[in-house]
Backbone as CSV, one residue per row, in Angstrom:
resi,resn,N_x,N_y,N_z,CA_x,CA_y,CA_z,C_x,C_y,C_z
1,MET,198.956,131.145,188.222,198.625,131.720,186.960,198.972,133.378,187.114
2,LEU,198.426,133.951,188.243,198.791,135.445,188.399,200.388,135.634,188.648
3,VAL,200.834,134.773,189.333,202.379,135.047,189.592,203.160,134.751,188.334
4,LYS,202.641,133.872,187.558,203.338,133.636,186.297,203.167,134.926,185.347
5,SER,202.009,135.399,185.285,201.630,136.561,184.415,202.570,137.801,184.900
6,PHE,202.649,137.919,186.187,203.217,139.105,186.786,204.782,138.920,186.507
7,LYS,205.424,137.805,186.405,206.712,137.692,186.031,207.121,137.927,184.553
8,VAL,206.152,137.496,183.781,206.263,137.961,182.394,206.185,139.443,182.024
9,ILE,205.173,140.038,182.804,205.146,141.479,182.694,206.491,142.163,183.118
10,VAL,206.943,141.957,184.156,208.158,142.390,184.802,209.261,142.141,183.835
11,THR,209.502,141.085,183.169,210.573,140.668,182.182,210.391,141.497,180.999
12,LEU,209.151,141.772,180.481,208.978,142.639,179.323,209.343,143.994,179.552
13,LEU,209.091,144.561,180.845,209.269,145.799,181.169,210.772,146.012,181.282
14,PHE,211.431,144.995,181.779,213.003,145.045,182.026,213.612,145.110,180.656
15,LEU,213.152,144.255,179.695,213.779,144.213,178.389,213.351,145.561,177.641
16,SER,212.316,146.064,177.847,212.066,147.290,177.201,212.825,148.437,177.521
17,SER,213.120,148.466,178.965,213.943,149.507,179.359,215.361,149.482,179.084
18,SER,215.847,148.138,178.752,217.223,147.825,178.400,217.422,148.380,177.003
19,LEU,216.383,148.038,176.287,216.706,148.378,174.745,216.739,149.884,174.533
20,THR,215.852,150.583,175.185,215.886,152.055,175.028,215.901,152.777,176.386
21,SER,216.758,153.456,176.829,216.817,154.012,178.153,217.075,155.543,177.991
22,TYR,216.445,156.275,178.703,216.360,157.699,178.631,216.873,158.319,179.915
23,ALA,217.616,159.496,179.744,218.202,160.288,180.845,217.507,161.543,180.613
24,CYS,217.202,162.338,181.649,216.297,163.526,181.645,214.993,163.200,181.094
25,LEU,214.649,162.002,180.991,213.286,161.608,180.575,212.709,160.589,181.372
26,GLU,213.109,159.336,181.217,212.490,158.185,181.895,212.741,158.059,183.291
27,GLY,211.653,157.999,184.169,211.853,157.627,185.657,212.193,158.737,186.468
28,LEU,212.325,160.007,185.922,212.463,161.155,186.831,211.104,161.917,186.867
29,GLU,211.156,162.729,187.805,209.866,163.574,187.843,209.786,164.569,186.834
30,ASN,210.813,165.161,186.327,210.924,165.985,185.218,211.624,165.550,183.995
31,GLU,211.281,166.325,182.858,211.875,165.695,181.606,212.746,166.800,181.115
32,GLY,213.930,166.335,180.578,214.872,167.257,179.899,215.795,167.756,180.981
33,ILE,216.853,168.512,180.318,217.671,169.237,181.187,217.109,170.173,181.969
34,VAL,215.903,170.686,181.583,215.200,171.553,182.429,213.855,170.865,182.561
35,PRO,213.053,171.267,183.578,211.782,170.606,183.781,210.877,170.808,182.572
36,LYS,210.055,169.939,182.331,209.093,169.864,181.135,208.486,171.202,181.133
37,ASN,208.277,171.775,179.986,207.660,173.056,179.722,207.104,173.170,178.451
38,ASN,206.103,174.142,178.363,205.397,174.165,176.937,205.940,175.388,176.181
39,LEU,207.090,176.027,176.606,207.637,177.108,175.725,208.211,176.636,174.440
40,LYS,207.814,177.245,173.441,208.340,177.020,172.033,209.053,178.238,171.436
41,ILE,210.079,178.055,171.004,210.846,179.254,170.246,211.296,178.711,168.897
42,TYR,210.542,179.308,167.859,210.578,178.722,166.451,211.758,179.312,165.777
43,ALA,212.250,178.701,164.721,213.503,179.168,163.961,213.268,180.516,163.265
44,ASN,212.068,180.959,163.112,211.738,182.266,162.465,211.879,183.399,163.519
45,GLN,211.830,182.939,164.789,211.940,183.989,165.778,213.380,184.588,166.160
46,LYS,213.412,185.788,166.196,214.796,186.463,166.430,215.337,186.331,167.853
47,SER,216.374,185.964,168.116,217.017,185.960,169.515,218.062,186.997,169.597
48,SER,218.236,187.429,170.852,219.344,188.352,171.190,220.637,187.783,171.524
49,ASN,220.654,186.281,171.584,221.950,185.883,172.104,223.015,185.435,171.261
50,GLY,222.683,185.737,169.798,223.723,185.622,168.728,223.980,184.137,168.510
51,LEU,223.164,183.235,168.883,223.452,181.709,168.755,222.832,181.339,167.409
52,THR,223.470,181.456,166.154,222.977,181.062,165.041,223.154,179.584,164.756
53,GLU,222.326,179.208,163.632,222.267,177.762,163.314,223.936,177.170,163.016
54,GLN,224.672,178.155,162.523,226.143,177.901,162.154,226.910,177.703,163.548
55,ILE,226.520,178.489,164.571,227.226,178.350,165.814,226.728,177.255,166.685
56,PHE,225.409,176.754,166.409,224.852,175.683,167.032,225.585,174.421,166.480
57,ASN,225.766,174.384,165.213,226.386,173.197,164.680,227.672,173.101,164.907
58,LYS,228.453,174.218,164.987,229.900,174.331,165.348,230.307,173.805,166.862
59,ILE,229.499,174.138,167.726,229.597,173.784,169.022,229.474,172.102,169.161
60,ILE,228.360,171.830,168.425,228.086,170.239,168.512,229.251,169.486,167.899
61,ASP,229.804,170.127,166.772,230.934,169.490,166.101,232.103,169.424,166.990
62,ASP,232.401,170.473,167.603,233.646,170.568,168.438,233.546,169.582,169.663
63,LEU,232.470,169.553,170.262,232.306,168.581,171.372,232.272,167.133,170.879
64,SER,231.650,166.936,169.894,231.604,165.451,169.318,233.035,165.021,168.909
65,ALA,233.867,165.840,168.410,235.289,165.661,168.108,235.967,165.301,169.407
66,ILE,235.563,165.886,170.429,236.293,165.399,171.808,235.757,164.072,172.268
67,TYR,234.556,163.950,172.297,233.965,162.856,172.968,233.448,161.650,172.326
68,ALA,233.347,161.774,170.976,232.974,160.636,170.056,234.050,159.504,170.237
69,PRO,235.360,159.829,170.377,236.387,158.656,170.560,236.455,158.086,171.955
70,VAL,235.989,159.006,172.933,235.764,158.458,174.322,234.781,157.430,174.446
71,ILE,233.660,157.880,173.846,232.447,156.850,173.864,232.786,155.617,173.014
72,ALA,233.558,155.730,171.995,233.858,154.669,171.155,234.739,153.588,171.952
73,GLU,235.606,154.106,172.740,236.535,153.338,173.680,235.648,152.536,174.658
74,ARG,234.437,153.016,174.945,233.580,152.364,175.894,232.563,151.691,175.288
75,GLY,232.648,151.370,174.006,231.782,150.352,173.298,230.431,151.099,172.657
76,GLY,230.402,152.404,172.738,229.197,153.091,172.164,229.576,153.747,170.926
77,LYS,228.526,154.370,170.364,228.796,155.217,169.080,227.949,156.598,169.541
78,LEU,228.490,157.693,169.544,227.905,158.890,169.763,227.123,159.328,168.587
79,LYS,225.861,159.607,168.951,224.858,160.060,167.772,224.194,161.370,168.375
80,VAL,224.620,162.533,167.764,223.970,163.817,168.345,222.871,164.008,167.165
81,MET,221.593,164.311,167.729,220.406,164.711,166.785,220.333,166.110,166.897
82,ARG,220.548,166.784,165.782,220.720,168.341,165.509,219.403,168.743,165.306
83,LYS,218.445,169.038,166.197,217.095,169.501,165.937,216.921,171.006,165.940
84,TRP,217.620,171.674,165.044,217.628,173.241,165.007,216.294,173.805,164.637
85,THR,215.521,173.177,163.983,214.207,173.754,163.799,213.260,173.280,164.715
86,ASP,213.538,172.375,165.577,212.358,171.878,166.613,212.445,173.208,167.637
87,PRO,211.191,173.570,168.052,211.124,174.865,168.880,211.315,174.393,170.423
88,THR,211.485,173.127,170.855,211.408,172.635,172.012,212.617,173.282,172.892
89,VAL,212.333,173.832,174.017,213.235,174.563,174.907,213.785,173.371,175.821
90,ASN,214.605,172.566,175.437,215.200,171.337,176.345,216.305,170.769,175.589
91,ALA,216.686,169.631,176.153,217.758,168.743,175.620,217.533,167.353,176.400
92,SER,218.074,166.220,175.827,218.093,164.980,176.485,219.119,164.075,175.906
93,ALA,219.183,162.933,176.703,220.090,161.799,176.298,219.485,160.544,176.344
94,ILE,219.785,159.652,175.433,219.232,158.368,175.278,220.258,157.282,174.788
95,GLN,220.122,156.129,175.501,220.889,155.025,174.947,220.052,153.898,174.397
96,LYS,220.324,153.761,173.169,219.403,152.817,172.341,220.252,151.775,171.472
97,GLY,220.251,150.537,172.068,221.290,149.723,171.450,222.761,150.070,171.689
98,GLY,223.423,150.270,170.616,224.830,150.659,170.812,225.090,152.172,170.548
99,ASN,223.971,152.778,170.339,223.884,154.339,169.945,223.787,155.089,171.360
100,TRP,224.721,155.892,171.568,224.704,156.842,172.868,224.076,158.155,172.330
101,VAL,222.886,158.392,172.371,222.237,159.669,171.619,222.238,160.883,172.628
102,VAL,222.414,161.991,171.980,222.299,163.343,172.667,221.306,164.160,171.729
103,ASN,220.133,164.642,172.228,219.155,165.345,171.448,219.273,166.849,171.815
104,MET,219.749,167.735,170.753,219.995,169.175,171.083,218.954,169.811,170.163
105,TYR,218.115,170.727,170.853,217.087,171.464,170.262,217.321,172.949,170.065
106,GLY,216.776,173.336,168.796,217.008,174.784,168.517,216.282,175.632,169.283
107,GLY,215.142,175.188,169.792,214.396,176.048,170.831,215.232,176.490,171.983
108,LEU,215.935,175.552,172.562,216.774,176.015,173.728,217.816,176.859,173.172
109,ALA,218.565,176.648,172.160,219.653,177.481,171.701,219.167,178.953,171.337
110,ARG,217.917,179.202,171.009,217.508,180.348,170.686,216.787,181.250,171.841
111,HIS,216.785,180.574,173.066,216.425,181.305,174.218,217.334,182.475,174.707
112,ASP,216.782,183.734,174.905,217.739,184.762,175.058,218.620,184.612,176.263
113,ALA,218.278,183.768,177.265,219.300,183.417,178.391,220.515,182.582,178.014
114,VAL,220.394,181.802,176.973,221.532,180.872,176.637,222.511,181.509,175.591
115,THR,223.604,181.574,176.263,224.837,182.098,175.546,225.394,180.855,174.794
116,PRO,226.322,181.112,173.969,227.003,180.023,173.203,227.701,179.080,174.257
117,ASP,228.261,179.589,175.237,229.040,178.883,176.185,227.835,177.986,176.962
118,ALA,226.886,178.691,177.411,225.801,177.825,178.046,225.347,176.752,177.218
119,PHE,225.126,176.948,176.007,224.699,175.902,175.179,225.745,174.748,174.971
120,ALA,227.053,175.108,174.978,227.883,174.082,175.163,227.873,173.325,176.436
121,LEU,227.628,173.954,177.575,227.394,173.487,178.850,226.210,172.507,178.783
122,VAL,225.128,172.763,178.223,224.034,172.031,177.989,224.418,170.534,177.350
123,MET,225.074,170.548,176.191,225.625,169.447,175.554,226.449,168.575,176.544
124,CYS,227.337,169.247,177.208,228.205,168.701,178.061,227.338,167.946,179.292
125,HIS,226.326,168.560,179.545,225.416,167.972,180.684,224.769,166.669,180.060
126,GLU,224.550,166.689,178.848,223.757,165.445,178.165,224.892,164.341,177.933
127,LEU,226.022,164.662,177.756,227.193,163.805,177.691,227.445,163.280,178.839
128,GLY,227.233,164.014,180.101,227.448,163.547,181.229,226.568,162.499,181.870
129,HIS,225.248,162.430,181.275,224.522,161.299,181.511,225.140,160.097,180.999
130,HIS,225.881,160.054,179.880,226.502,158.883,179.396,227.749,158.498,180.127
131,LEU,228.634,159.620,180.484,229.955,159.474,181.039,230.250,159.984,182.377
132,GLY,229.371,160.444,183.101,229.522,161.087,184.316,229.802,160.195,185.435
133,GLY,229.586,158.868,185.393,229.742,157.862,186.461,228.752,158.047,187.659
134,LEU,229.162,157.674,188.779,228.270,157.707,189.872,228.240,159.044,190.559
135,PRO,226.932,159.490,191.048,225.903,158.670,191.365,224.985,158.548,189.945
136,LYS,224.333,157.334,189.833,223.332,157.236,188.720,221.875,157.291,189.055
137,VAL,221.046,157.280,188.308,219.621,157.350,188.420,219.277,156.082,188.992
138,LYS,218.480,155.894,189.980,218.025,154.583,190.532,216.674,154.295,190.010
139,SER,216.387,152.912,190.021,215.081,152.591,189.526,214.503,151.378,190.259
140,PHE,213.541,150.736,190.058,212.962,149.581,190.621,214.057,148.432,190.404
141,PHE,214.769,148.585,189.410,215.794,147.434,189.069,217.212,147.736,189.674
142,GLY,217.383,148.801,190.341,218.717,149.202,190.757,219.126,150.576,189.996
143,SER,220.409,150.638,190.014,220.900,151.890,189.294,220.878,151.665,187.806
144,ARG,220.478,152.687,187.082,220.492,152.606,185.533,221.713,153.070,184.935
145,TRP,221.871,153.192,183.696,223.000,153.502,182.877,223.315,155.017,183.156
146,ALA,222.270,155.813,183.364,222.561,157.307,183.329,222.917,157.970,184.704
147,SER,224.029,158.805,184.598,224.344,159.576,185.750,223.138,160.467,186.010
148,ASN,223.035,160.779,187.229,221.890,161.580,187.693,222.005,163.115,187.233
149,GLU,221.021,163.870,187.513,220.956,165.289,187.019,222.192,166.048,187.685
150,GLY,222.351,166.012,189.025,223.328,166.721,189.482,224.670,166.337,189.203
151,GLN,224.903,164.986,189.024,226.283,164.431,188.669,226.420,164.882,187.198
152,SER,225.573,164.981,186.365,225.743,165.419,184.782,226.091,166.759,184.854
153,ASP,225.639,167.710,185.851,225.932,168.969,185.800,227.444,169.247,186.362
154,TYR,227.749,168.286,187.322,229.085,168.346,187.942,230.172,167.790,186.867
155,PHE,229.728,166.870,186.063,230.675,166.413,185.040,230.702,167.443,183.892
156,ALA,229.626,168.244,183.743,229.682,169.293,182.572,230.749,170.303,182.928
157,SER,230.714,170.714,184.197,231.573,171.901,184.544,233.033,171.617,184.882
158,SER,233.256,170.292,185.577,234.490,169.941,186.009,235.380,169.086,185.093
159,LYS,234.656,168.646,184.023,235.268,167.786,182.982,235.275,168.258,181.719
160,CYS,233.915,168.133,181.214,233.691,168.288,179.844,233.939,169.821,179.260
161,ILE,233.475,170.984,179.933,233.519,172.162,179.412,234.920,172.690,179.527
162,ARG,235.755,172.104,180.568,237.049,172.504,180.582,237.824,172.032,179.253
163,LYS,237.672,170.801,178.876,238.220,170.212,177.519,237.734,171.084,176.486
164,TYR,236.672,171.546,176.381,236.059,172.318,175.336,236.805,173.760,175.345
165,PHE,236.719,174.390,176.404,237.284,175.697,176.547,238.889,175.614,176.196
166,ASP,239.448,174.627,176.758,240.975,174.460,176.602,241.169,174.450,175.050
167,ALA,240.398,173.775,174.336,240.606,173.648,172.913,240.174,174.850,172.197
168,HIS,239.155,175.614,172.612,238.516,176.819,171.948,238.503,177.913,172.890
169,PRO,239.657,178.591,173.291,239.759,179.639,174.068,239.198,181.039,173.619
170,VAL,238.514,181.731,174.346,237.819,183.040,174.075,237.992,183.886,175.213
171,GLU,237.979,185.129,175.410,237.915,186.041,176.418,236.609,186.186,176.918
172,VAL,236.300,186.125,178.205,234.950,186.520,178.843,234.552,188.038,178.696
173,THR,233.649,188.297,177.975,233.386,189.754,177.883,232.215,190.152,178.845
174,ALA,231.488,189.331,179.464,230.405,189.706,180.355,231.062,190.308,181.787
175,THR,230.221,190.890,182.428,230.856,191.424,183.814,230.773,190.161,184.744
176,VAL,231.957,189.949,185.421,232.062,188.841,186.195,232.070,189.189,187.699
177,PRO,231.201,188.492,188.414,231.047,188.932,189.825,232.482,188.633,190.455
178,ALA,232.672,189.564,191.558,233.974,189.568,192.262,234.337,188.160,192.806
179,LYS,233.162,187.537,193.263,233.229,186.284,194.101,233.934,185.281,193.066
180,VAL,233.496,185.290,191.930,234.034,184.344,190.895,235.412,184.462,190.642
181,LEU,235.767,185.677,190.400,237.112,186.005,190.092,238.040,185.727,191.398
182,ASP,237.668,185.867,192.519,238.441,185.633,193.710,238.644,184.203,193.869
183,LYS,237.435,183.549,193.888,237.417,181.961,194.134,238.199,181.261,192.955
184,CYS,238.170,181.815,191.801,238.917,181.061,190.736,240.427,181.303,190.899
185,ALA,240.678,182.501,191.191,242.000,182.872,191.488,242.720,182.185,192.605
186,SER,241.960,181.858,193.647,242.337,181.128,194.867,242.786,179.718,194.528
187,VAL,242.099,179.124,193.513,242.366,177.802,193.078,243.416,177.722,192.031
188,TRP,243.151,178.599,190.992,244.039,178.405,189.669,245.081,179.346,189.518
189,GLY,245.244,180.473,190.524,246.089,181.528,190.269,245.699,182.339,188.893
190,GLN,246.706,182.726,188.257,246.242,183.656,187.112,246.734,182.778,185.723
191,SER,246.506,181.562,185.859,246.768,180.535,184.639,245.771,180.541,183.762
192,ASP,246.000,179.883,182.664,245.000,179.627,181.694,243.740,178.836,182.360
193,ASP,244.106,178.042,183.341,242.902,177.427,184.019,241.960,178.303,184.836
194,TYR,242.629,179.462,185.299,241.855,180.535,185.891,240.879,181.078,184.868
195,LYS,241.184,181.436,183.747,240.303,181.847,182.753,239.180,180.864,182.360
196,ILE,239.545,179.564,182.243,238.571,178.523,182.106,237.621,178.516,183.197
197,CYS,238.219,178.749,184.385,237.219,178.570,185.562,236.150,179.624,185.535
198,VAL,236.630,180.818,185.253,235.799,181.931,185.133,234.788,181.831,184.064
199,ARG,235.183,181.455,182.951,234.326,181.124,181.713,233.326,180.136,182.085
200,GLY,233.665,179.041,182.807,232.766,178.100,183.175,231.721,178.294,184.284
201,ALA,232.154,179.229,185.069,231.213,179.743,186.062,230.245,180.547,185.390
202,MET,230.495,181.388,184.393,229.610,182.421,183.848,228.782,181.533,182.828
203,ALA,229.301,180.408,182.175,228.439,179.576,181.439,227.381,179.038,182.409
204,GLY,227.681,178.533,183.528,226.892,177.917,184.513,225.795,178.995,184.972
205,SER,226.179,180.301,184.947,225.236,181.454,185.615,224.187,181.396,184.412
206,SER,224.520,181.521,183.188,223.586,181.676,182.113,222.489,180.490,182.092
207,LEU,223.118,179.294,182.265,222.100,178.168,182.259,221.219,178.160,183.407
208,ALA,221.808,178.509,184.628,221.029,178.495,185.789,219.922,179.566,185.679
209,ASN,220.210,180.670,185.036,219.232,181.717,184.885,218.142,181.283,183.975
210,LEU,218.405,180.402,183.035,217.259,179.783,182.259,216.475,178.946,182.971
211,LEU,217.000,178.159,183.855,216.282,177.243,184.630,215.250,178.033,185.626
212,ALA,215.829,179.142,186.071,214.901,179.916,187.088,213.810,180.717,186.279
213,ILE,214.151,181.145,185.105,213.219,181.818,184.283,212.039,180.915,183.938
214,LEU,212.467,179.593,183.444,211.401,178.799,183.186,210.461,178.271,184.207
215,GLY,211.221,178.351,185.520,210.460,177.948,186.678,209.825,179.076,187.433
216,SER,209.920,180.308,186.796,209.369,181.572,187.458,209.776,181.691,188.903
217,LYS,211.141,181.481,188.960,211.740,181.578,190.212,212.783,182.673,190.018
218,PRO,213.323,183.345,191.296,214.259,184.358,191.334,215.607,183.946,190.687
219,LEU,216.258,184.804,190.011,217.558,184.407,189.450,218.671,184.074,190.575
220,PRO,219.322,182.939,190.350,220.232,182.509,191.355,221.534,183.503,191.324
221,LYS,222.332,183.522,192.470,223.391,184.387,192.560,224.527,183.565,193.054
222,PHE,225.656,183.931,192.714,226.927,183.270,193.392,227.119,183.625,194.850
223,ASP,226.368,184.744,195.382,226.582,185.109,196.751,225.540,184.594,197.572
224,THR,224.603,183.913,197.036,223.423,183.208,197.787,223.350,181.794,197.594
225,PRO,224.473,180.914,197.909,224.414,179.516,197.851,223.316,178.862,198.571
226,ASP,222.764,177.622,197.977,221.831,176.864,198.697,222.477,176.162,199.598
227,ILE,222.232,176.338,201.115,222.952,175.676,202.072,221.946,174.520,202.709
228,SER,220.996,174.256,201.957,220.147,173.034,202.350,220.982,171.763,202.301
229,VAL,220.786,170.762,203.021,221.541,169.556,203.169,220.530,168.293,202.942
230,VAL,220.722,167.548,201.848,219.705,166.375,201.611,220.140,165.403,202.536
231,THR,219.110,164.513,202.786,219.350,163.265,203.635,219.637,162.108,202.704
232,ALA,219.288,162.246,201.355,219.539,161.189,200.396,219.571,161.900,199.095
233,THR,220.630,161.327,198.177,220.905,161.940,196.893,219.799,162.097,195.993
234,ASN,219.625,163.338,195.740,218.378,163.635,194.791,218.776,163.509,193.390
235,ASP,218.168,162.395,192.687,218.443,162.140,191.197,217.747,163.031,190.359
236,ALA,216.755,163.677,190.771,216.046,164.541,189.761,216.764,165.988,189.837
237,HIS,215.979,166.894,189.140,216.504,168.160,188.918,216.614,169.021,190.318
238,PRO,217.760,169.456,190.665,217.878,170.342,191.759,217.303,171.674,191.424
239,ALA,217.042,172.577,192.353,216.474,173.833,192.194,217.705,174.718,191.411
240,ALA,217.318,175.789,190.787,218.235,176.633,189.940,219.484,177.040,190.926
241,GLN,219.218,177.533,191.957,220.441,178.005,192.847,221.330,176.772,193.100
242,CYS,220.827,175.668,193.486,221.590,174.403,193.784,222.382,174.109,192.471
243,ARG,221.759,174.127,191.213,222.505,173.916,190.083,223.619,174.890,189.820
244,LEU,223.315,176.250,189.926,224.462,177.220,189.798,225.613,176.777,190.839
245,ASP,225.359,176.431,191.872,226.277,175.970,192.896,227.173,174.842,192.347
246,THR,226.396,173.914,191.710,227.159,172.763,191.274,228.006,173.144,190.116
247,TYR,227.598,174.054,189.185,228.412,174.387,187.998,229.601,175.196,188.593
248,PHE,229.506,176.047,189.671,230.433,176.825,190.272,231.616,176.054,190.855
249,GLN,231.051,175.024,191.760,231.936,174.161,192.429,232.717,173.183,191.456
250,GLY,231.972,172.840,190.372,232.747,172.094,189.271,233.945,172.747,188.817
251,SER,233.706,174.151,188.442,234.718,174.919,187.842,236.049,175.132,188.851
252,LEU,235.693,175.015,190.185,236.578,175.287,191.307,237.299,173.929,191.624
253,CYS,236.837,172.753,191.246,237.370,171.680,191.665,238.922,171.456,190.985
254,SER,239.893,171.247,191.886,241.316,171.151,191.373,241.768,169.846,190.736
255,VAL,240.793,168.911,190.864,241.193,167.755,190.151,241.188,167.881,188.717
256,LEU,242.099,167.400,187.965,242.367,167.628,186.586,241.205,167.007,185.779
257,ASP,240.838,167.670,184.632,239.790,167.114,183.754,240.201,165.681,183.044
258,THR,241.386,165.373,183.106,241.960,164.146,182.520,241.754,162.888,183.660
259,VAL,241.276,163.087,184.841,240.925,162.283,185.775,239.516,161.950,185.859
260,ASP,239.001,160.838,185.071,237.594,160.692,184.889,236.769,160.100,186.062
261,PHE,235.608,160.263,185.950,234.714,159.694,187.104,234.556,158.254,186.595
262,ASN,233.954,157.333,187.391,233.781,156.001,187.173,232.373,155.452,187.741
263,ASN,232.188,154.281,187.395,231.032,153.429,187.818,231.139,152.709,189.076
264,LYS,232.203,152.853,189.696,232.401,151.861,190.852,232.313,152.750,192.188
265,GLU,232.900,153.800,192.230,232.825,154.642,193.544,232.784,156.148,193.157
266,GLU,232.514,156.984,194.070,232.176,158.367,193.818,233.268,159.445,194.011
267,LYS,234.401,158.818,194.545,235.536,159.640,194.930,236.462,160.169,193.914
268,THR,236.723,159.086,192.918,237.714,159.281,191.950,237.329,160.326,190.957
269,GLY,238.117,161.354,190.588,237.758,162.481,189.829,237.202,163.637,190.268
270,SER,236.833,163.512,191.438,236.148,164.525,192.267,236.879,165.298,193.372
271,CYS,236.480,166.388,193.790,236.745,166.964,194.985,235.750,166.371,195.853
272,TYR,236.270,165.644,196.976,235.230,164.807,197.625,235.068,165.238,199.175
273,VAL,233.636,165.685,199.366,233.571,166.172,200.686,233.747,165.225,201.857
274,ALA,233.703,163.946,201.644,233.775,163.023,202.838,235.296,162.950,203.232
275,THR,236.325,163.344,202.414,237.604,163.470,202.809,238.092,164.807,203.391
276,GLY,236.995,165.696,203.444,237.353,167.268,204.037,237.717,168.059,202.846
277,VAL,237.702,167.835,201.624,237.727,168.581,200.416,236.468,169.273,200.027
278,SER,236.252,170.456,200.621,234.871,170.947,200.425,234.930,171.813,199.082
279,LEU,235.871,172.704,198.891,235.924,173.595,197.780,235.960,172.668,196.439
280,GLY,235.105,173.001,195.645,234.986,172.105,194.322,234.089,170.888,194.594
281,SER,233.702,170.636,195.640,232.959,169.325,195.808,231.418,169.433,195.340
282,ARG,230.862,168.259,195.158,229.331,168.272,194.889,228.597,169.038,196.035
283,PRO,227.758,169.916,195.798,227.024,170.647,196.792,225.925,169.528,197.541
284,LEU,225.970,169.821,198.828,224.997,168.862,199.544,223.590,169.212,199.488
285,CYS,223.225,170.371,198.678,221.715,170.564,198.431,221.143,169.442,197.535
286,TRP,222.144,168.651,196.893,221.423,167.533,195.997,222.267,166.213,196.364
287,TYR,223.373,166.271,196.888,224.286,165.160,196.971,224.559,164.711,198.489
288,LYS,224.221,163.467,198.627,224.642,162.690,200.075,225.785,161.957,199.860
289,ALA,226.989,162.464,200.461,228.149,161.658,200.386,228.056,160.230,200.862
290,ALA,228.737,159.319,200.237,228.550,157.902,200.722,228.862,157.727,202.105
291,LYS,229.909,158.428,202.525,230.489,158.239,203.853,230.986,159.634,204.366
292,ILE,230.740,160.042,205.539,231.228,161.233,206.127,232.113,160.742,207.332
293,LYS,233.525,160.888,207.061,234.391,160.354,208.136,234.751,161.484,209.104
294,SER,234.716,161.168,210.363,235.377,162.049,211.437,236.650,162.346,211.125
295,PRO,237.117,163.613,211.426,236.398,164.649,212.022,235.595,165.515,211.163
296,TRP,235.283,165.099,209.940,234.669,166.146,208.988,233.083,165.946,209.183
297,SER,232.506,166.957,209.648,231.060,166.984,209.883,230.541,168.245,209.224
298,PHE,229.620,167.966,208.219,229.274,169.169,207.428,227.893,169.408,207.720
299,ASP,227.691,170.379,208.776,226.250,170.981,208.904,226.266,172.142,207.906
300,ARG,225.062,172.827,207.945,224.832,173.902,206.979,225.936,175.076,207.045
301,ALA,226.339,175.427,208.342,227.171,176.657,208.596,228.623,176.175,208.121
302,THR,228.924,174.870,208.361,230.262,174.444,208.082,230.360,174.339,206.435
303,LEU,229.341,173.859,205.774,229.342,173.810,204.278,229.514,175.235,203.674
304,ALA,228.612,176.113,204.174,228.589,177.594,203.665,229.991,178.202,203.884
305,ALA,230.635,177.949,204.948,231.962,178.496,205.154,233.026,177.888,204.383
306,ALA,232.931,176.607,204.114,233.989,175.838,203.376,234.012,176.118,201.901
307,GLN,232.663,176.031,201.254,232.658,176.203,199.832,232.434,177.687,199.455
308,ASN,232.240,178.621,200.432,231.835,180.026,199.937,232.702,181.070,200.729
């Protein structure tokens, strides 16, 4: 009788998680693109970042125009919840039936650390949970539908934001660290892709600063990469420095944004550390490559030298 009851409970839990599945929410230690926090920024509070409701909606419109057809090709329907008046400083992704949902909150858009480009990167991250491929969040039942946090960051900077910037070019007006200029030039020369690389890195810096501020941590820097090496892929939120490294490496990956990630293996679409391609690869502070083939052996010093 107890065994039968247990089977019924497990079945109900499985069906429940199949009908409504959350990324940045269900099954992870933290909630949202950033860890769960109590900060609220209301619509009547002034922000210095210049991100108005009009810009908020324009960015959502532009990214939806790029990715709604992609999601439709995969059998889903993109539904973006425009929660401008909601003071929540976060964002999330959900799959509910055939709807692939992205929740975008005005509270996050109004935070002083969030530039318009960083806000676009946030939406790209949430789209990455739907489209980023492997590695995915693991659960009791195996891998779920959602790409994990690090992979969603990597998708955001190596695929999504490039498409968005290519369609909506602007000049970067912020002061750009010399390392960003040098590394982007080493990969892309002085092409339009170089400008996209620089812009993507700076958007990542803005978003990583937000993560550090919310966690009361020092601001991450391009010159101080996280050289820790995980023994297993971390599905939850990496630290702010590790996430900045991911945004930067995604911007530096020379694989074209037209080469998609997939749900079968982790190499396609990426600069893959296991083949010796370190510049532009997923940082090992959150990612454990499926296989490391000789002669490529990535200890901390090797990784730091190769990626930085």
